[in-house]
TORPADO-283387 format. One record per residue (C-alpha): residue in three letters; z, y, x. Coordinates in steps of 0.001 Angstrom, whole numbers, padded with zeros to 6 digits, always signed. Last residue first. Layout:
N
alaZYX ...
//
This chain:
543
ser-000815+032641-008299 gly-001597+032705-012050 phe+001192+030681-013543 leu-000663+027859-015262 glu-003743+027796-013097 ser-001774+028008-009835 ala+000631+025318-010993 gln-002244+023058-011902 lys-003809+023493-008521 arg-000536+022704-006845 leu-000204+019753-009083 glu-003629+018451-008040 phe-002660+018855-004347 lys+000512+016997-005190 gln-001233+013860-006173 ile+001647+011556-006994 lys+001251+008166-005470 gly+001069+005310-008009 thr-001432+003149-006082 ala-004397+004182-008189 thr-003520+007798-007438 lys-001303+009910-009637 his-001499+013185-011593 leu+001820+013690-013471 glu+002297+013183-017217 gly+004106+015986-018967 phe+006804+018641-018534 val+006338+021722-016391 val+009375+023555-014798 lys+009224+026950-013163 lys+011482+028774-010671 pro+012623+025515-009133 ala+016080+025545-007434 lys+016072+026009-003728 phe+017452+029531-003805 lys+020558+028244-005664 ala+021638+025979-002846 met+022071+022538-004451 his+023731+020755-007354 glu+024654+023605-009755 arg+021400+025519-009162 cys+019412+022267-009816 tyr+021196+021731-013198 glu+020516+025305-014119 ile+016834+024841-013412 ile+016629+021574-015428 glu+018574+023018-018424 glu+016415+026221-018432 glu+013214+024198-018549 thr+014445+022427-021627 val+015173+018774-022297 pro+014549+016814-025482 pro+016303+013351-025565 ala+014825+010623-023346 asp+013611+007398-024962 asp+010117+007534-023456 lys+011450+008485-020054 leu+010599+012083-019028 glu+007751+013100-016659 ile+008627+016197-014711 phe+006613+018796-012697 ala+008845+021175-010734 val+007608+024526-009303 pro+009250+025765-006087 val+008566+029413-004838 glu+006261+030720-002152 gly+005837+034110-000438 trp+009065+035363-001931 lys+007965+038651-003559 glu+004247+038070-004312 asp+004715+034359-005088 asn+002402+031445-004222 leu+003493+028227-005982 ala+004833+025395-003874 val+005145+021880-005170 val+007974+019671-006670 ala+007334+016250-008110 cys+009098+014256-010815 thr+009205+010835-012403 ala+011441+009143-015047 val+013943+011923-015800 gly+016146+011065-018753 pro+019477+012034-017236 phe+019173+014435-014275 lys+019569+012415-011080 tyr+015815+012529-010325 ile+016030+016330-010344 val+018350+016326-007338 asp+016145+014003-005348 glu+013061+016097-006239 val+014701+019210-004835 glu+015361+017455-001504 leu+011823+015991-001474 ser+010314+019509-001974 ser+012100+020511+001194 ile+012741+024271+001143 asn+012334+026238+004396 glu+013721+029824+004220 gly+011611+032863+005168 gly+011786+034224+001635 ser+010444+030916+000345 ile+008717+028549+002635 ile+007963+025368+000680 ile+007333+022337+002867 asp+004599+020263+001275 lys+001855+020791+003849 ser+003946+019206+006621 arg+004753+016337+004327 asp+008441+016396+003602 lys+012001+015558+004710 ile+011101+012102+005903 gln+014015+010179+007349 val+014387+008483+010680 tyr+017022+005904+011718 gly+018144+006067+015320 asp+021856+005731+014575 pro+022351+009438+015548 tyr+019904+010427+012797 lys+016275+011398+013238 val+014663+014126+011125 ala+011288+014194+009391 leu+008037+016018+008728 asp+005173+013715+007794 gly+001780+014589+009253 thr+001405+010956+010382 his+000374+011603+014020 tyr-000558+008361+015813 trp+000719+008589+019319 gly-000926+008696+022755 gly-000789+012538+023093 ala-003415+013095+020439 phe-004146+009934+018436 ser-004791+011705+015048 glu-006800+014420+016761 asp-008924+011867+018514 thr-009576+009941+015279 thr-010356+013198+013469 lys-012962+014178+016009 lys-014431+010639+016372 asn-015241+010214+012701 lys-017861+007548+012192 leu-015143+005028+011063 tyr-011641+006368+011517 gly-009591+004670+014112 lys-008647+001181+015502 met-005639+001329+013121 val-002064+001057+014282 ile+000073-002106+014099 asn-000285-002991+017792 gly+001685+000059+018977 arg+002233+003731+018362 phe+003737+005643+015526 met+004597+009283+014881 ile+006956+011012+012492 glu+006815+014784+012942 gly+009708+016965+013938 phe+012630+018732+012268 thr+016091+018992+013722 gln+018813+018208+011204 gly+019899+014580+011330 asp+021275+015046+014847 ala+019008+012739+016856 lys+017517+015715+018755 val+013721+015762+018602 pro+011628+013440+020749 glu+009160+015224+023128 met+005495+015706+022212 thr+005852+019354+023270 val+003785+020739+020338 pro+004199+017941+017770 asp+007993+017843+018392 leu+008552+014129+017950 val+010254+011857+015450 asp+009854+008232+016507 val+008259+004973+015501 asp+007468+002567+018337 gly+005678-000632+019229 gln+005260-002367+015913 leu+005985-006068+015966 his+009488-005979+014590 tyr+008793-003159+012195 arg+010072+000252+013371 val+013188+001952+012104 gly+014452+003715+009015 gln+012458+005497+006310 arg+015764+006828+004898 ala+016560+006704+001206 lys+018454+003385+001756 leu+021360+005436+003320 ala+021501+007844+000358 ala+021241+004903-002091 arg+024168+003186-000348 glu+026270+006238-000718 ser+025469+006593-004459 val+025889+002835-005025 pro+029417+002854-003705 leu+029663+001181-000314 asp+030590-002449+000355 ala+026944-003622+000849 trp+026375-000975+003522 glu+028567-002840+005916 glu+025945-005551+006399 gln+023308-003120+007718 glu+020090-002536+005917 ala+016807-002122+007798 cys+015157+000962+006357 val+011762-000249+007284 ala+008811+000978+009334 ser+005200-000286+009528 pro+004416-000415+005835 gly+000681-000093+005057 tyr-001621-001198+007803 val-000673+001677+010135 glu-003552+004028+009110 thr-003122+003294+005403 leu+000366+004803+005706 gly+003836+003560+006361 tyr+007418+003277+005048 val+009656+000577+003700 his+012651+000698+001387 ser+013971-002752+000499 ile+014962-003516-003116 asp+017138-006447-004158 phe+016598-007219-007828 gly+019476-008857-009658 met+018833-006830-012883 lys+022032-004797-012264 glu+020819-004145-008687 met+017579-002808-010124 asn+019375-000515-012528 ala+021603+000842-009769 leu+018461+001458-007515 ile+016742+003224-010405 ala+019725+005563-011005 glu+020125+006313-007239 pro+016473+007251-006791 pro+014285+004764-004978 ala+012917+006325-001815 ala+009548+008056-002117 gly+006731+006252-000455 ala+007180+002558-000194 val+009193+000125-002277 gln+009644-003489-001440 gly+011087-006025-003921 lys+013206-009136-003742 val+014029-011110-006882 gln+017279-012983-007232 his+017410-015588-009956 asn+018745-015227-013545 ile+015766-013609-015268 gly+016417-014645-018862 ala+016472-011192-020444 lys+014577-008366-018708 leu+012265-007561-021604 ala+015177-007295-024029 glu+016746-004629-021727 pro+014065-002179-022501 ala+012118-001041-019375 asn+013636+001666-017183 ala+014009-000469-014061 leu+010526-001983-014494 ala+008780+001374-015041 ala+010801+002965-012210 his+009768+000134-009840 val+006157+000776-010778 val+006342+004502-010255 pro+007979+003989-006873 ala+004985+002093-005500 ala+005067-001676-005495 cys+005776-004917-003658 tyr+006831-008283-005065 his+008988-011319-004098 thr+010775-014239-005647 val+008738-014906-008778 his+010182-017898-010730 his+006779-018589-012280 gln+007676-018209-015920 arg+010469-015676-015562 ile+008713-013328-013084 leu+005470-013786-015113 asp+007142-012742-018359 phe+008796-009742-016579 cys+005491-008641-015172 leu+003765-009017-018557 lys+006395-006872-020196 pro+006108-004244-017453 glu+002271-003837-017467 phe+000383-003701-014222 lys-003286-004767-014264 arg-005192-007804-013155 leu-002139-009694-011946 cys-002245-012763-009717 val+000806-014882-008884 asn-000101-015777-005288 val+002038-018760-004388 gly+003490-019315-000968 ala+002256-021297+002052 arg+004376-019065+004350 ala+001470-017932+006524 ala-000734-017770+003343 ile+001771-015385+001770 ala+001611-013240+004876 trp-002171-013008+004783 ala-002175-011844+001189 met+000774-009579+002039 cys-001145-007407+004498 trp+000191-004325+002694 gly-001970-005320-000164 asn-005127-004915+001935 cys-003942-001384+002765 his-004402-000615-000969 phe-007269-002831-002275 leu-004795-005570-003094 pro-003119-003343-005609 leu+000615-003941-005610 thr+002082-005812-008621 trp+000665-009056-007176 leu+003666-011324-007816 tyr+004678-013522-004905 asn+006263-016864-005286 pro+007730-017701-001822 phe+006924-021184-000322 lys+008578-020957+003087 pro+011318-018354+003577 met+010782-014532+003830 asp+013439-012962+005974 trp+012058-009765+004458 glu+011481-007919+007675 leu+010370-011062+009476 ile+007820-012096+006852 gln+006416-008551+006717 ser+006272-008476+010515 ile+004123-011590+010480 ala+001643-009916+008157 asn+001755-006814+010371 leu+001028-008870+013358 ala-001873-010775+011832 ala-003533-007621+010447 gly-002984-005730+013782 arg-004604-008518+015749 his-007537-008880+013408 his-008485-005205+013599 tyr-008221-002498+010950 val-010625+000410+010379 val-009646+003426+008277 gly-012606+005024+006508 lys-011741+008572+005538 pro-012111+009720+001921 asn-014412+012633+001065 gly-012735+016009+000269 thr-009162+016483-000915 thr-006578+013820-000463 gly-005151+011030-002684 ser-007147+008174-001268 thr-007898+006651+002134 tyr-010802+004239+002460 asn-009984+000857+003916 leu-012323-001039+006257 ala-011168-004542+007179 ile-011300-007256+009902 ala-012729-005220+012808 asp-012828-007030+016163 trp-009841-006265+018428 glu-008894-009956+018202 asn-012093-010715+019967 glu-014845-013189+019020 pro-013290-013439+015610 met-013023-016990+014201 val-016208-018258+012530 trp-017522-019990+009441 asn-020296-022609+008915 thr-018036-025678+008836 leu-018343-025715+005014 asp-022129-026328+005314 gln-024552-025800+002470 ala-022846-022919+000590 glu-024918-021822-002338 asn-022241-023041-004727 leu-019991-020233-003619 leu-022635-017634-004542 asp-023205-019215-008000 glu-019443-018991-008571 tyr-019467-015305-007736 thr-022369-014713-010104 ile-025976-014163-009238 asp-028805-012338-011128 ser-026574-009330-011482 phe-025608-006901-014198 asp-024974-009567-016810 glu-023902-008105-020156 val-020190-007673-020741 asp-018476-009187-023811 thr-016116-011580-022078 pro-013825-009130-020320 gly-011657-010491-017561 leu-008897-013125-017693 asn-011095-015992-016271 asp-012734-013491-013897 asn-016470-013098-014010 val-017395-011753-010627 gln-020932-010329-010448 ile-022545-010295-006979 ile-024427-007158-005894 thr-026788-007169-002964 leu-027162-003619-001615 asn-030660-002652-000543 pro-031175-000147-003389 cys-027906+001723-002771 ala-028120+004907-004833 lys-030049+003350-007721 lys-028039+000177-007647 ile-024788+002117-007542 gln-025855+004248-010553 pro-026656+001215-012628 ile-023528-000637-011477 his-020676+001795-012377 pro-020552+000910-016132 ala-020373-002870-015198 phe-016875-002405-013598 glu-015264-004869-015981 ser-017584-007582-014671 asp-015648-007589-011381 ala-017803-006593-008443 leu-018529-008364-005196 leu-020693-005983-003172 ile-022937-007056-000248 glu-024603-005087+002587 ala-022046-002272+002833 glu-022972+000536+005247 gly-019421+001856+005316 his-020604+005442+004591 gln-023019+004199+001883 leu-020556+001957+000104 cys-017758+004517+000412 phe-019943+007405-000917 ile-021223+005222-003760 leu-017668+004482-004771 ala-016864+008218-004731 glu-019861+008962-007000 thr-018985+006215-009422 asp-015371+007412-009946 leu-012626+005795-007997 arg-009979+003879-009940 val-010734+000442-008547 asn-010189+001585-004970 leu-012642-000361-002903 ser-011694-003266-000571 cys-014071-003200+002365 leu-013865-006579+004154 val-015597-006751+007572 gly-017865-009721+008246 gly-017562-012611+010715 ser-017997-015033+007753 met-014311-015962+008172 pro-013498-012223+007755 val-015152-012387+004268 gly-013682-015713+003246 phe-010083-014854+004036 his-009349-011624+002181 ala-012211-012446-000155 glu-010232-015487-001500 val-007361-013217-002636 met-009803-010912-004361 ala-011568-013865-006000 pro-008271-015102-007339 thr-007570-011798-009059 asn-005772-008635-008065 tyr-008515-006359-009413 leu-011911-006271-007811 leu-014493-003931-006400 val-015312-005748-003111 ala-017362-004561-000165 val-018863-006826+002573 thr-019556-004838+005719 ser-021434-006624+008509 asn-019597-006119+011822 arg-019938-009707+013018 lys-022305-011611+010672 ile-023536-011601+007086 gly-027202-012691+006787 arg-027297-014407+003420 gln-026515-017802+004876 arg-023492-016158+006590 leu-022303-014995+003122 ala-022682-018514+001646 ala-020792-020050+004574 ala-017931-017565+004334 leu-017629-017966+000567 gln-017761-021735+000817 arg-015082-021651+003527 cys-012952-019450+001253 arg-013476-021974-001596 asp-012343-024820+000662 tyr-009293-022881+001755 thr-008425-022222-001885 gln-008812-025846-002836 arg-006611-026987+000105 trp-004076-024273-000731 thr-003875-025488-004324 gln-005311-023675-007401 arg-003885-023374-010876 leu-005812-021375-013496 asp-004357-021077-016957 gly-003588-017373-016526 his-003886-016806-012815 val-001780-018810-010389 ile-002925-019256-006828 ala-001599-021262-003780 gln+000047-024368-005275 arg+000926-027079-002779 his-001291-029970-001974 gly-002749-028355+001149 tyr+000673-027822+002671 val+000056-028803+006279 glu-003678-028560+006850 ala-004427-026070+004019 ala-001604-023762+005066 arg-002691-024082+008723 arg-006240-022943+007907 ile-004888-020240+005655 phe-002852-018738+008485 asp-005669-018987+011015 val-007629-016304+009204 pro-004607-014035+009844 thr-006144-013448+013396 leu-004892-013467+016937 pro-007660-014223+019375 ile-007494-017518+021330 phe-005921-017965+024733 asn-004618-020978+026666 ala-007187-023706+026404 ala-010229-021474+025909 asn-009416-019563+029097 gln-007293-016574+030216 thr-006707-016512+033945 leu-004122-018071+036230 asp-006414-018868+039244 thr-005138-015634+040885 asp-002796-013719+038673 phe+000891-014717+039284 asp+000815-014220+043003 ala+004363-014600+044213 met+006001-011809+046233 
//
């Protein structure tokens, strides 16, 4: 047996840590003249962007930022936000992208828990600053005056973002990670009760998920990417790093608005975008006049709930090709994909929608995704009926929760990351979520999947968004309650019509017992907050 170990060790010539920081370095070296960022009248090349990221890194290091220092940002999808995704890790620091919709108290919790030393804040968030300064007296706050931001805000900092960049004295004063396991980002979860958990990413996982995004999408060089997805959410599903790897264009977007999105898609020949279901629905249901003049194919990713049949049909009519991906903050955003097979293209849209509704299979560079019995930790039967819990393991899984060993250990029990999503596995190996473990409705001893009821309601004409939750019931234990947002141009609909429609299209006991019309509670990323709806149902119907 040959000895493949002795004298064959890692050294500086044959091993360097994987990191997405290297993607921008190469983009600048090879395609430095190409456009990297578009924002209003701003045009910025990859060489200019790389230089600004090096300025940011050097300025941060001059101010004491080093390995494991937390640098927080409270920014929209602007050029500064893109630059922070490279400049902060290039300083050795850890990027903490804060949810722009958090209230001041929640922002302060994240800043204190993450021990942030510097905060880059868009001028629009001035109302938060006095309380943040009081609660975090040692925090250095940098004001970011975006070229499309408000112009009537009083200065809340002695230093602006541009001032900070101009402090840089040596553009070579930046670092690669000492170890690819080093933390690159800290992301706080949203949409749950209690304080958010701090999810820690490493350089290796960020690089591998970015590459996986490229592979899953067959993304060519020089894509034009529209930032419809918040960059604070799972670091934009690692897409800022992926776009650098392909030397593409970041088409920035402060806030989502359908007309503006269609205008940008036309003007900049946008080829790719990612978004939550609510954003896709808004685009699909927009007036036809807004969609006119888009004659090229646009590729989109949707995560969370699968696109309903009607939305999928509208997207295909527009020339948009939508991929269904699945993941959580703890696995860097999407880490599984409903990989489409060639034969699906010939199927009717209803059958294709049913297949695309599945969460699918693992990303190229993820180790495993499977449906396991959480008690025995054995895979469930691949029969499309046996319930288990979706679990991940591999390189695209978080380091763990910051300062929370108990929850980290529980999440990694048995050598897998436990998602809490209940699912089945089909004979072809594709998995499909049936519900969150807490969202299964047990009525009269029967399990009702809220997702199944929602799928039926989405097919009712005029429904834009819906969610089904459990309501305690003296007789049945729990019964389903449906919350529905109608499209702006939808005709009036009654509770009785919705209930009867459900009874006609599924087992009668699964039909909702109550229907509430109005705007649904959502997170900043468009996820419906079912815990809020459960509270609302209890208040309305007295359970």
